[in-house]
NUGUMI-688385 format. One record per residue: x, y, z of N, C-alpha, C in turn. Coordinates in steps of 0.02 Angstrom, whole numbers, padded with zeros to 5 digits, always signed. Layout:
BEGIN
XYZXYZXYZ
...
This chain:
BEGIN
+00037-00072+00007-00003-00005-00008+00041+00094+00003
+00018+00088-00069+00079+00167-00055+00042+00231-00029
+00115+00246+00013+00063+00303+00063+00080+00374+00026
-00018+00391+00050-00012+00454+00017+00026+00516+00028
+00031+00536-00013+00060+00635+00001+00026+00689-00017
+00052+00735-00002+00014+00811-00020-00033+00806-00128
-00073+00824-00125-00089+00849-00164-00161+00900-00191
-00113+00940-00234-00151+00978-00231-00214+00988-00284
-00247+00963-00270-00327+00969-00333-00347+00998-00348
-00360+01072-00324-00386+01102-00323-00344+01184-00386
-00286+01159-00357-00246+01206-00423-00214+01132-00504
-00227+01106-00483-00238+01047-00531-00293+01048-00619
-00317+01051-00573-00382+01041-00625-00401+00969-00633
-00380+00922-00619-00389+00881-00670-00476+00831-00640
-00460+00780-00675-00509+00744-00653-00553+00727-00581
-00592+00724-00562-00638+00692-00480-00578+00642-00478
-00583+00626-00431-00541+00578-00367-00448+00584-00401
-00420+00614-00420-00375+00646-00415-00322+00644-00357
-00272+00599-00357-00222+00602-00299-00162+00581-00298
-00084+00578-00216-00060+00580-00273-00011+00541-00200
+00034+00466-00238+00064+00430-00179+00130+00475-00159
+00193+00445-00141+00258+00445-00077+00306+00391-00121
+00329+00359-00177+00383+00318-00204+00428+00338-00191
+00458+00276-00168+00532+00259-00197+00578+00247-00220
+00626+00260-00253+00639+00234-00328+00696+00197-00307
+00745+00157-00330+00768+00088-00309+00830+00135-00263
+00866+00182-00269+00928+00196-00237+00895+00229-00174
+00848+00237-00162+00804+00259-00082+00764+00331-00102
+00786+00362-00172+00773+00444-00205+00695+00459-00168
+00651+00479-00142+00575+00497-00138+00555+00517-00180
+00522+00524-00223+00456+00517-00271+00386+00528-00270
+00352+00606-00317+00298+00585-00293+00213+00573-00368
+00209+00536-00361+00146+00480-00404+00085+00539-00411
+00068+00570-00458-00001+00568-00463-00065+00556-00513
-00102+00508-00483-00141+00449-00534-00232+00485-00516
-00248+00501-00587-00308+00524-00603-00326+00439-00640
-00361+00404-00590-00389+00329-00613-00432+00340-00676
-00477+00364-00655-00544+00378-00716-00501+00378-00815
-00537+00307-00832-00533+00289-00870-00547+00212-00898
-00553+00180-00946-00568+00135-00941-00519+00074-00994
-00504+00145-01068-00467+00104-01105-00378+00082-01114
-00357+00131-01051-00287+00109-01041-00246+00156-00995
-00197+00155-00996-00173+00205-00950-00110+00234-01000
-00117+00322-00967-00065+00364-01007+00000+00370-00951
+00070+00347-00960+00101+00352-00905+00114+00452-00951
+00135+00483-00882+00125+00549-00943+00192+00558-00902
+00243+00584-00933+00346+00605-00900+00342+00692-00898
+00315+00732-00860+00327+00781-00885+00394+00828-00907
+00416+00880-00894+00459+00904-00933+00490+00947-00857
+00565+00955-00879+00620+01010-00805+00571+01056-00808
+00579+01079-00729+00522+01107-00684+00469+01089-00643
+00440+01030-00709+00378+01023-00710+00340+00990-00643
+00293+01009-00618+00266+00931-00565+00203+00934-00606
+00168+00893-00543+00134+00810-00554+00054+00863-00590
+00044+00930-00552-00019+00969-00512-00019+01025-00596
+00024+01021-00648+00033+01051-00719-00019+01028-00742
-00021+00964-00755-00046+00919-00782-00106+00888-00798
-00157+00925-00735-00200+00906-00709-00260+00918-00742
-00270+00980-00798-00314+00974-00853-00281+00920-00929
-00217+00906-00927-00207+00880-00956-00218+00805-00957
-00223+00779-00871-00267+00717-00879-00360+00719-00896
-00363+00777-00866-00457+00788-00888-00453+00774-00952
-00422+00831-00997-00415+00779-01082-00416+00722-01082
-00366+00683-01049-00362+00632-01088-00427+00566-01057
-00428+00606-00975-00512+00555-00939-00543+00540-00986
-00590+00640-01032-00619+00612-01048-00647+00574-01113
-00569+00569-01113-00578+00535-01190-00557+00443-01197
-00545+00438-01118-00556+00360-01083-00521+00321-01078
-00464+00374-01062-00384+00358-01018-00376+00363-00953
-00351+00350-00924-00317+00340-00856-00246+00396-00844
-00221+00404-00810-00152+00429-00798-00118+00425-00754
-00030+00427-00761-00009+00470-00708+00038+00475-00707
+00066+00508-00647+00106+00566-00669+00179+00558-00617
+00235+00609-00689+00290+00604-00592+00320+00658-00557
+00312+00674-00486+00360+00727-00475+00433+00699-00479
+00481+00715-00513+00533+00684-00547+00570+00718-00474
+00627+00679-00469+00710+00689-00411+00726+00763-00424
+00720+00822-00400+00731+00885-00373+00673+00919-00410
+00632+00905-00429+00579+00942-00429+00511+00920-00400
+00462+00984-00371+00391+00991-00351+00413+00948-00290
+00391+00922-00251+00384+00913-00180+00463+00864-00202
+00480+00824-00226+00501+00757-00236+00553+00807-00177
+00600+00710-00177+00656+00749-00144+00733+00795-00181
+00743+00845-00154+00751+00870-00196+00870+00840-00183
+00899+00874-00203+00981+00829-00197+01021+00871-00160
+01024+00943-00162+01031+00974-00156+01000+01030-00083
+01009+01052-00049+00996+01126+00001+00947+01158-00034
+01004+01195-00074+00931+01233-00142+00887+01221-00167
+00842+01176-00150+00812+01155-00171+00788+01210-00252
+00800+01270-00258+00772+01308-00334+00825+01256-00370
+00892+01264-00354+00918+01209-00375+00882+01144-00430
+00887+01143-00504+00882+01112-00546+00942+01052-00562
+00958+00984-00491+00998+00961-00505+01007+00877-00545
+01017+00848-00569+01050+00786-00551+01104+00732-00587
+01158+00714-00567+01221+00713-00579+01205+00646-00631
+01149+00586-00651+01171+00581-00725+01090+00574-00732
+01102+00583-00802+00987+00526-00806+00985+00456-00819
+01047+00416-00805+00991+00365-00771+00961+00367-00706
+00951+00425-00674+00953+00413-00607+00834+00416-00647
+00845+00469-00686+00775+00486-00700+00734+00384-00717
+00782+00360-00740+00737+00287-00751+00740+00248-00719
+00769+00267-00635+00745+00237-00554+00682+00230-00550
+00672+00329-00567+00613+00365-00540+00542+00324-00609
+00578+00309-00625+00502+00306-00695+00488+00237-00705
+00577+00166-00656+00545+00103-00629+00475+00141-00555
+00520+00160-00544+00470+00152-00477+00377+00188-00493
+00372+00219-00543+00289+00259-00556+00275+00196-00606
+00323+00159-00629+00258+00111-00677+00267+00031-00606
+00292+00013-00562+00277-00012-00521+00214+00007-00489
+00200+00046-00495+00134+00073-00464+00101+00083-00475
+00108+00099-00553+00056+00067-00568+00004+00026-00569
+00045-00006-00614+00038-00093-00575-00016-00114-00525
+00037-00085-00462+00024-00088-00394-00052-00074-00366
-00077+00001-00410-00124+00026-00420-00176+00004-00462
-00161-00078-00504-00216-00093-00551-00228-00039-00609
-00212+00007-00634-00213+00053-00660-00229+00010-00744
-00270+00001-00770-00303-00018-00841-00279+00004-00902
-00231-00073-00927-00216-00092-00992-00250-00058-01057
-00189-00077-01097-00126-00068-01133-00130+00004-01100
-00052+00028-01072+00000+00086-01073+00032+00086-01146
+00028+00155-01119+00038+00218-01164+00088+00254-01147
+00113+00329-01185+00164+00352-01167+00188+00435-01173
+00147+00461-01143+00167+00548-01159+00232+00586-01116
+00286+00617-01172+00343+00635-01149+00327+00711-01146
+00340+00766-01107+00354+00828-01160+00412+00851-01103
+00479+00883-01185+00534+00909-01146+00586+00888-01133
+00559+00889-01052+00638+00809-01022+00597+00752-01040
+00527+00771-01023+00496+00699-01002+00510+00654-01073
+00535+00683-01148+00524+00672-01193+00575+00633-01182
+00639+00676-01171+00696+00616-01173+00711+00577-01142
+00695+00581-01053+00677+00519-01022+00631+00460-01053
+00577+00481-01081+00515+00435-01139+00567+00371-01183
+00619+00398-01236+00645+00389-01266+00695+00326-01243
+00710+00336-01216+00757+00328-01158+00725+00269-01136
+00680+00254-01098+00652+00212-01073+00645+00137-01159
+00577+00184-01200+00576+00141-01255+00654+00109-01275
+00696+00132-01304+00743+00101-01297+00800+00038-01249
+00766+00069-01213+00793-00013-01157+00731-00018-01173
+00684-00063-01199+00634-00113-01215+00568-00095-01152
+00560-00052-01149+00482-00044-01059+00430-00051-01134
+00397-00104-01119+00337-00105-01166+00282-00043-01159
+00277+00009-01223+00212+00048-01248+00214+00024-01303
+00125+00022-01287+00098+00016-01366+00106+00063-01415
+00110+00116-01371+00127+00176-01439+00167+00251-01383
+00197+00302-01433+00206+00340-01374+00202+00429-01421
+00212+00485-01366+00203+00534-01379+00207+00560-01353
+00244+00598-01440+00316+00640-01368+00303+00733-01400
+00279+00774-01330+00303+00853-01357+00363+00896-01358
+00369+00917-01403+00443+00966-01393+00478+00926-01350
+00528+00864-01387+00580+00783-01327+00616+00853-01336
+00650+00811-01281+00723+00870-01262+00767+00816-01323
+00783+00831-01351+00824+00763-01401+00920+00804-01402
+00890+00858-01417+00942+00932-01439+00916+00980-01367
+00948+01005-01342+00955+01084-01328+00977+01147-01344
+00916+01192-01360+00937+01248-01417+00991+01297-01380
+01050+01319-01419+01101+01354-01407+01153+01341-01485
+01163+01400-01490+01217+01392-01570+01280+01317-01562
+01267+01298-01633+01320+01246-01635+01388+01260-01606
+01397+01313-01603+01504+01329-01569+01509+01315-01490
+01415+01344-01448+01427+01324-01397+01416+01246-01376
+01395+01208-01400+01383+01135-01360+01430+01098-01346
+01498+01078-01389+01564+01086-01369+01589+01124-01296
+01578+01169-01335+01594+01211-01281+01557+01238-01197
+01502+01186-01219+01466+01202-01140+01487+01130-01117
+01504+01060-01142+01527+01017-01127+01601+01045-01081
+01621+01037-01115+01697+01064-01104+01705+01070-01063
+01662+01150-01018+01665+01200-00961+01630+01181-00919
+01581+01144-00913+01575+01115-00859+01600+01051-00823
+01618+01014-00900+01681+00978-00837+01725+00994-00819
+01768+01024-00847+01813+01084-00810+01773+01118-00739
+01702+01135-00725+01681+01160-00663+01659+01104-00618
+01670+01050-00657+01642+01016-00608+01693+00967-00562
+01765+00953-00589+01830+00945-00581+01869+00981-00517
+01819+01042-00525+01832+01111-00483+01807+01099-00421
+01768+01059-00422+01688+01058-00347+01663+01110-00415
+01644+01157-00466+01597+01181-00437+01521+01179-00505
+01505+01091-00502+01467+01078-00538+01397+01096-00514
+01367+01116-00443+01331+01121-00400+01281+01208-00455
+01335+01233-00468+01347+01312-00472+01278+01299-00509
+01247+01348-00528+01191+01382-00579+01245+01372-00666
+01203+01368-00694+01226+01363-00764+01224+01470-00765
+01269+01456-00787+01272+01554-00818+01185+01560-00829
+01176+01633-00801+01102+01637-00862+01043+01626-00830
+01051+01564-00762+01025+01549-00741+01005+01574-00661
+00955+01555-00617+00955+01574-00553+00909+01552-00517
+00915+01547-00459+00855+01556-00407+00787+01561-00415
+00767+01565-00471+00679+01610-00513+00691+01553-00549
+00641+01554-00575+00580+01506-00607+00540+01537-00666
+00527+01525-00707+00547+01544-00791+00465+01594-00760
+00408+01532-00755+00356+01561-00759+00339+01622-00695
+00350+01623-00662+00343+01699-00632+00395+01748-00613
+00467+01725-00652+00525+01782-00686+00490+01835-00717
+00458+01804-00786+00454+01827-00845+00379+01835-00853
+00376+01903-00915+00317+01902-00931+00273+01878-00959
+00197+01891-01010+00167+01849-01045+00182+01878-01120
+00193+01917-01101+00218+01976-01173+00278+01926-01192
+00318+01870-01260+00357+01874-01266+00384+01791-01241
+00356+01776-01169+00383+01704-01179+00373+01664-01233
+00402+01591-01192+00481+01548-01228+00403+01499-01212
+00347+01488-01176+00294+01424-01179+00239+01440-01220
+00206+01488-01214+00131+01477-01212+00116+01557-01265
+00063+01559-01294+00047+01604-01329-00040+01610-01295
-00055+01550-01278-00125+01540-01231-00112+01602-01147
-00134+01651-01149-00145+01691-01079-00180+01651-01022
-00213+01620-01039-00281+01592-00990-00228+01512-00928
-00189+01499-01012-00147+01435-00991-00070+01469-00968
-00065+01497-00978-00016+01556-00937-00019+01562-00843
-00077+01560-00852-00110+01610-00786-00129+01555-00716
-00143+01498-00783-00153+01442-00736-00084+01414-00727
-00021+01389-00750+00051+01399-00715+00047+01442-00652
+00051+01523-00689+00064+01555-00629+00024+01524-00550
-00014+01538-00566-00071+01509-00513-00048+01459-00459
-00006+01412-00489-00009+01362-00453+00054+01361-00420
+00131+01440-00433+00157+01428-00391+00145+01464-00349
+00132+01527-00347+00112+01603-00357+00074+01555-00268
+00014+01494-00264-00002+01445-00212+00014+01403-00176
+00097+01374-00208+00117+01320-00167+00205+01336-00199
+00230+01383-00166+00299+01401-00201+00343+01354-00211
+00307+01302-00168+00385+01198-00166+00385+01203-00218
+00321+01203-00256+00307+01171-00305+00370+01184-00377
+00401+01269-00383+00415+01296-00413+00516+01252-00417
+00541+01272-00473+00620+01246-00480+00654+01336-00531
+00725+01319-00489+00734+01360-00547+00803+01344-00598
+00832+01362-00621+00876+01345-00656+00915+01276-00629
+00964+01263-00690+00982+01180-00680+01052+01214-00679
+01067+01142-00611+01149+01155-00616+01175+01144-00687
+01246+01169-00666+01320+01120-00710+01314+01034-00756
+01310+01010-00697+01312+00958-00664+01246+00922-00701
+01187+00989-00699+01109+00933-00756+01134+00922-00806
+01171+00986-00817+01162+01026-00907+01230+00977-00951
+01304+00955-00897+01318+00917-00942+01288+00845-00939
+01250+00824-00876+01202+00752-00892+01163+00754-00970
+01133+00831-00969+01097+00842-01009+01110+00827-01100
+01160+00851-01120+01205+00862-01147+01221+00805-01165
+01277+00757-01127+01264+00710-01145+01247+00618-01142
+01173+00641-01113+01119+00599-01127+01065+00593-01214
+01088+00668-01229+01069+00695-01302+01105+00657-01344
+01164+00675-01338+01204+00675-01391+01214+00589-01381
+01216+00545-01320+01203+00464-01337+01152+00428-01346
+01084+00469-01340+01031+00443-01367+01040+00448-01471
+01075+00503-01492+01064+00526-01561+01097+00444-01589
+01137+00441-01572+01168+00372-01601+01145+00322-01608
+01058+00287-01563+01053+00249-01549+01007+00229-01617
+00960+00182-01642+00913+00164-01694+00864+00180-01665
+00789+00176-01704+00726+00218-01662+00686+00179-01663
+00660+00151-01571+00647+00096-01556+00561+00074-01601
+00555+00013-01624+00511-00029-01654+00445+00026-01629
+00423+00056-01578+00356+00061-01576+00330+00147-01617
+00261+00129-01620+00211+00190-01659+00248+00244-01617
+00248+00296-01630+00251+00376-01610+00223+00417-01656
+00184+00486-01618+00183+00554-01658+00260+00590-01603
+00279+00617-01650+00328+00713-01628+00287+00770-01598
+00278+00809-01574+00234+00849-01569+00284+00922-01583
+00256+00937-01633+00346+01019-01591+00293+01097-01640
+00291+01137-01619+00245+01212-01617+00314+01254-01677
+00291+01257-01732+00336+01321-01750+00375+01371-01738
+00346+01385-01678+00377+01439-01660+00411+01412-01579
+00470+01328-01586+00497+01314-01553+00542+01349-01509
+00570+01374-01450+00615+01437-01422+00685+01385-01392
+00650+01319-01367+00672+01296-01302+00729+01257-01327
+00682+01196-01348+00750+01163-01365+00779+01155-01451
+00789+01111-01477+00836+01100-01527+00822+01082-01565
+00750+01090-01627+00701+01043-01641+00734+01016-01715
+00813+01034-01736+00843+00963-01780+00858+00900-01786
+00884+00883-01684+00870+00803-01688+00786+00778-01689
+00740+00819-01679+00693+00784-01679+00660+00768-01782
+00681+00820-01780+00672+00802-01862+00712+00749-01904
+00787+00753-01886+00813+00677-01898+00794+00638-01900
+00751+00648-01799+00725+00543-01793+00666+00530-01814
+00650+00600-01828+00562+00545-01837+00569+00551-01896
+00615+00584-01956+00607+00585-02031+00652+00491-02047
+00680+00440-01986+00712+00386-02010+00663+00346-01923
+00601+00346-01929+00573+00312-01865+00534+00296-01936
+00523+00213-01907+00485+00199-01964+00411+00201-01935
+00397+00171-01872+00319+00189-01858+00295+00249-01806
+00340+00302-01854+00336+00377-01823+00303+00432-01850
+00295+00493-01849+00275+00542-01905+00284+00614-01832
+00312+00639-01881+00314+00718-01852+00258+00760-01859
+00221+00808-01801+00175+00821-01829+00182+00918-01779
+00201+00938-01836+00219+01030-01841+00152+01049-01820
+00153+01092-01775+00104+01148-01740+00088+01211-01777
+00078+01243-01809+00090+01327-01823+00086+01357-01777
+00150+01415-01766+00143+01473-01701+00130+01466-01643
+00157+01393-01617+00151+01348-01583+00205+01350-01530
+00207+01396-01455+00261+01362-01435+00288+01313-01396
+00353+01322-01338+00370+01254-01337+00309+01200-01300
+00285+01233-01261+00223+01219-01203+00178+01183-01262
+00141+01149-01282+00113+01120-01318+00005+01090-01297
+00060+01052-01226-00019+01051-01208-00034+01135-01166
-00026+01160-01180-00039+01235-01130-00041+01284-01195
-00038+01257-01229-00103+01311-01284-00146+01324-01315
-00182+01374-01338-00262+01382-01328-00267+01282-01358
-00335+01325-01339-00374+01239-01342-00385+01229-01403
-00382+01216-01473-00400+01247-01533-00322+01181-01551
-00228+01192-01530-00175+01150-01506-00190+01116-01459
-00249+01092-01364-00233+01085-01350-00269+01034-01387
-00354+01028-01408-00382+00964-01460-00353+00961-01480
-00351+00970-01520-00276+00925-01578-00252+00886-01538
-00198+00893-01507-00135+00860-01499-00186+00804-01451
-00243+00802-01423-00255+00766-01389-00308+00710-01422
-00316+00755-01505-00356+00681-01493-00316+00654-01566
-00243+00686-01581-00213+00635-01610-00158+00590-01562
-00159+00620-01499-00120+00566-01457-00185+00493-01460
-00255+00510-01444-00304+00472-01452-00292+00425-01496
-00309+00424-01558-00326+00430-01644-00259+00340-01611
-00192+00368-01621-00132+00334-01599-00138+00269-01567
-00157+00298-01520-00164+00253-01422-00215+00212-01480
-00269+00236-01509-00320+00205-01508-00296+00135-01585
-00297+00169-01630-00251+00118-01671-00208+00050-01653
-00155+00069-01563-00111+00002-01576-00141-00021-01497
-00212+00003-01497-00231-00040-01448-00240-00122-01421
């Protein structure tokens, strides 16, 4: 029996009956899972991006629940109210991306324990899309996968990428790896930036939805990444790029106004993914599941169409 964890249902605005539980990864790190058990067609394992928490996907769970699917999501280690590795809770820090696979394994074990219905499907956003691709490469059984702006590359000038790897490695060797990546700090983007010109969404209502959660519960917020996280992320993107695409039906959704991830690796991978398709959203920013109603409806309709075709 899993231990109940705090869950801010009023902020999530998900389906009725949503709840959260504490889980422990194989290395003892405590993470939080959000469960919306409504739906009998199957279960969507929803993997959030960097800085995100389970409450942020309450409305997404409602959209999927209305289409017949249960949802389970996660506060990754170092995010939301899961365990943080550093005393500075605003620092996004992880030593190696393999650690996120331990969190995912614990999440899937909880889906089994909770009796969530099969088949099992995958939605991964941004960093969650990177973690999701690694899970598919590992051979974890999902009938189909949908990626939302997957972090298969980090947006930076080509000359910056090897420099970032080298500089972060040097600073880590000097014991400075816990420092924030230059240009970031102990503030969270959604509260720090203005809506006008933001890189996440063009929809004011969804922007306010994200802000309201963090204003009401500041512990859900996260600031910039550590140099160690950056080094681990660049290494994982590089390593995944060398691997073939898995034999799983997939959709990769990207907004044409995307400014957070490097979209080139996604275009390249989907061009060679035998069972994959690239789905472009004109004018959409990074958060496709947080864009306007028409974009969200299209995303979830297409995701469910893929799921039903592989159910």
